[in-house]
C-alpha positions, 0 to 999 in steps of 0.5 A: 748720607748725613751723620744723623742718618748714618748714626741711625742706620748704625744704631738699628743695625741696618748698616754695620762696620766690622770693628771687632772682626778686623781687630787684628788690623786695629791691634797692629796699628795700635802696637805700631803707634805705641812702638814708635812712641816708645822709641821716641821716649827713648831717643830723643826722650822727654824734656822735663821742665825745671819744676821736675829737674830743678834749675833757674829761669829768667823771663824777659819782656820787651825783647825777642832776641834769643841769641843775645839772651844766650850770649848774656848767660854764657858771658857770666857762666862760661860753658853753660848751655842755656835753654832759650825759647820765645814767649809771645811776640816780644818775650824770651825765657831762659832756663839754666841749672840752679844758680846762686843768688849772686849768679842770678843777679849777675845774669839778670844784669847781663840780660838787661844790658844785652837785650836793652830792656829795663830791669823791671822787665827781667824776672828770675826764679829758682827751683831746687832739685829736692823740690823738683824730685818731690814734684816728680814723686807726687806726679807718679803717685797721682798716676798710680792712684788714678790707675788703681782706682780706675781698675777697682771702679771698672771691675766693680761697676761692670762686675768683670775684670776683663773690662778693667783690663781692657780699659787699662790697656786702652789708657796705657795706649793713650798715655804712651802715644801722648808722651811720645808726641811730647818727645817728638815735638820737644815740648817740656813736660811741666805740672800743666802737662801732667794735669793734661795727661790725667785729664785725657785719661779721664776723657778716654775712660769716659768714652770707653765706659759709654761703649762698655755700658752698651756692650754689657746691655747688648751681650746680656740680651744676646745671652737671653735671645741667642740671636747674636754671638758675643762678638756680634753683640759687642760690635753692634754696641760699638756701631751704636756709639761710634757716631756719638764718640766722633761727634763728641771728640770733634766738638771737644777738639775745636776749642782745645785746638784753638787754645793750642795754636793761639796760646803757642803761636800768638801768646807764647803761653807755656802753660796753655801750650803744655796742657792743650797739647796733651789734651789735643793728642790725648782726646784724639788717641782716646777716641781711637782706643775706645772704638778700635782697641778697648772693645775688640780686646774685651771680645778677645778676653771674654772669648775664652769663657765657657759661657761665651763659647757656649753662646757662640756655638749655639748661634752657629748651630742655629745658623746651620739649621736655619741660614736665615736666623741670627744673621748680621746686616748684609750692608756694611759701611766701609771702615 
C-alpha cells in the first residue's frame, strides 16, 4: 500500500490508528525521553560558547594540529586548559578564558610558531563576561516572549485554553529533548543554537496547529451529529493529518541533514553545525509531539468538561441501543 493510498484510507476513516486510545504508551515514551534529557542537562550539562560565558578565541587556518595548539596556550598560560576543536579539514579553533591584549598577542605568536603558519592565518577575538551575560538574558527573554505570545494566540484562535496548554506541553517536550541531545553530543550552545531552538519551536507549533484545526472541525461536527465521541473525533483528525506531517517532516529533514553532516564533517562550520543540529532534532521530535503528545493530551484535558462527557454518554447510549451505530472502522493500521 502506497503512502497516497494509505493517506486516503486514513483520511476517510476506512482505516485508523488508535493514537488517542494508546495515549498512556505515548505519554510514557515522551516522559522517558524528557527524563533522560533532563539528566543529560544536569550531567554532563550544556556547553556554552564564549558568546554566553565570555572568553577569548583563536582561529588558525592551514594547520589541524590540535596538540600543538594546546601546547602553545599552555606555554604562555601555565595551568590553563583550552578548548581546542577542528574547523574544516585544515583549521583549528582555540577557546580560553578572557585574556588581556598582551596575553592575546603572546598566545597568537606561540600559535604561529608551533603550528608553523603565517601570522595572517591566526585571528583572535575576545568577549567580555558582561556582554555574554547580556546575550544570555536576551536569549531567555526571547524564549519567554515567544511562549507568552504562543499561549495568547492559541487561546484566542481556538477559543480554548486547553489547546494552549497542550501546545505548550508539546513545545516544552521538544525544547528539553533537543537541549538534551546538545548536552549528550557536547555541541556548544551559541546564538545560532538559540535561533535553531526558536525555529524548531515555531515548526512544532505549526504542525500542532494544523492538527488542532482538524480536531476543532471534527469535534464540532461530532457535537452536531453525535456519531463519534470527542476522543474518536480527535483521533480521526490525527489520522487525517499524520501522512501530511510525516511527509512534511521528511522533506524538511533532508536538506537539514545535508547541512548538518556536510557543515560538520567537511566544512567544519560551527554556525552551520549548531543551527542544523537544533533543526534536525527539533523537527524530528516536533513531529512526534504533534501526533503523539499534543492531541492525546488535549483529549485528556477536554475530557473533564461536562459538554464532552455528555457527548460521550450519548454516543455510548446510541451504541447500546443500536450496535451498528457510531462505530469506528474495524480495520486498524498497526502503529
